[in-house]
C-alpha positions as CSV (number, residue, x, y, z in Angstrom):
1,X,12.0,-10.7,1.3
2,X,12.5,-12.5,4.4
3,X,11.1,-15.4,6.2
4,X,9.7,-13.5,9.8
5,X,6.6,-13.8,10.5
6,X,3.6,-11.3,10.0
7,X,4.5,-8.5,12.1
8,X,4.1,-4.5,12.7
9,X,5.7,-2.7,10.2
10,X,5.4,1.1,9.7
11,X,5.9,3.1,6.6
12,X,7.0,6.8,6.7
13,X,6.5,9.2,3.9
14,X,9.6,10.8,2.6
15,X,9.9,14.5,2.7
16,X,8.3,14.6,-1.0
17,X,5.3,16.0,-1.3
18,X,3.3,13.5,-4.2
19,X,-0.7,13.1,-5.1
20,X,0.0,9.0,-3.9
21,X,0.6,10.0,-0.2
22,X,-1.1,13.6,0.1
23,X,-2.0,13.5,3.7
24,X,-1.0,10.2,4.7
25,X,0.7,10.0,7.9
26,X,3.5,7.4,9.2
27,X,1.5,4.4,9.7
28,X,1.7,1.0,11.1
29,X,0.0,-2.9,9.6
30,X,0.2,-5.5,11.0
31,X,1.5,-7.7,7.5
32,X,4.4,-9.8,5.9
33,X,7.7,-7.7,5.2
34,X,8.9,-7.5,2.0
35,X,13.1,-6.0,1.0
36,X,12.4,-5.7,-2.7
37,X,14.8,-5.5,-5.5
38,X,14.8,-2.4,-7.5
39,X,15.4,-0.6,-10.1
40,X,17.4,2.9,-10.2
41,X,14.5,4.6,-11.9
42,X,11.8,4.4,-9.4
43,X,10.6,7.8,-7.2
44,X,10.0,6.3,-3.3
45,X,7.7,7.7,-2.0
46,X,7.1,5.7,1.8
47,X,9.6,4.0,3.5
48,X,9.9,1.3,6.6
49,X,12.7,0.8,8.9
50,X,13.8,-2.3,9.2
51,X,17.3,-3.4,11.2
52,X,19.0,0.7,10.7
53,X,18.1,0.2,6.4
54,X,15.2,1.9,4.6
55,X,13.7,-0.1,2.7
56,X,11.3,1.2,-0.1
57,X,7.3,0.7,0.9
58,X,5.7,2.5,-2.2
59,X,7.1,3.5,-5.0
60,X,6.2,5.2,-8.5
61,X,7.8,4.7,-11.5
62,X,6.7,6.1,-15.2
63,X,7.0,3.6,-17.9
64,X,7.0,4.8,-21.6
65,X,3.3,5.9,-22.0
66,X,2.0,5.3,-18.1
67,X,2.9,5.1,-14.7
68,X,3.3,2.6,-12.1
69,X,3.0,1.9,-8.4
70,X,4.0,0.2,-6.1
71,X,2.9,-1.2,-2.6
72,X,4.5,-3.6,-0.4
73,X,2.2,-3.8,1.8
74,X,-1.6,-6.0,2.2
75,X,-1.4,-8.8,2.1
76,X,-4.5,-9.6,4.1
77,X,-7.6,-8.3,4.9
78,X,-6.1,-7.1,8.0
79,X,-4.2,-4.3,6.2
80,X,-7.6,-4.2,4.1
81,X,-9.4,-2.9,6.4
82,X,-6.7,0.1,7.7
83,X,-8.4,3.2,6.5
84,X,-4.9,5.3,5.9
85,X,-4.0,2.1,3.7
86,X,-7.2,2.0,2.1
87,X,-6.8,6.3,1.5
88,X,-3.1,4.9,0.3
89,X,-4.9,2.9,-2.6
90,X,-7.5,5.1,-3.8
91,X,-4.9,8.1,-4.4
92,X,-2.8,5.5,-6.2
93,X,-5.6,4.7,-8.3
94,X,-6.9,8.9,-9.1
95,X,-2.9,9.2,-9.5
96,X,-2.9,6.8,-12.1
97,X,-5.9,7.3,-14.2
98,X,-5.4,10.8,-14.3
99,X,-3.8,12.2,-17.4
């Protein structure tokens, strides 16, 4: 996590196709930027670049009989109102509920 105030954060899909990010282009939201500690078993779907480093911003992981999605953006209503962010949330929920 940074102590920086909210700022424009651009998230970029990685080269892999996945139901969570299908048809989601790179997009920018005004939000807090968090650096996350992640485990090695995650699959990164979207990243943000800060000071020359790529940081996972959307990732998935399979958990025994389940699965998880992490979306690092979304700390206030400005982000929630973004159409691309809303599509990302809906596709994430659809993937989580799929058998």
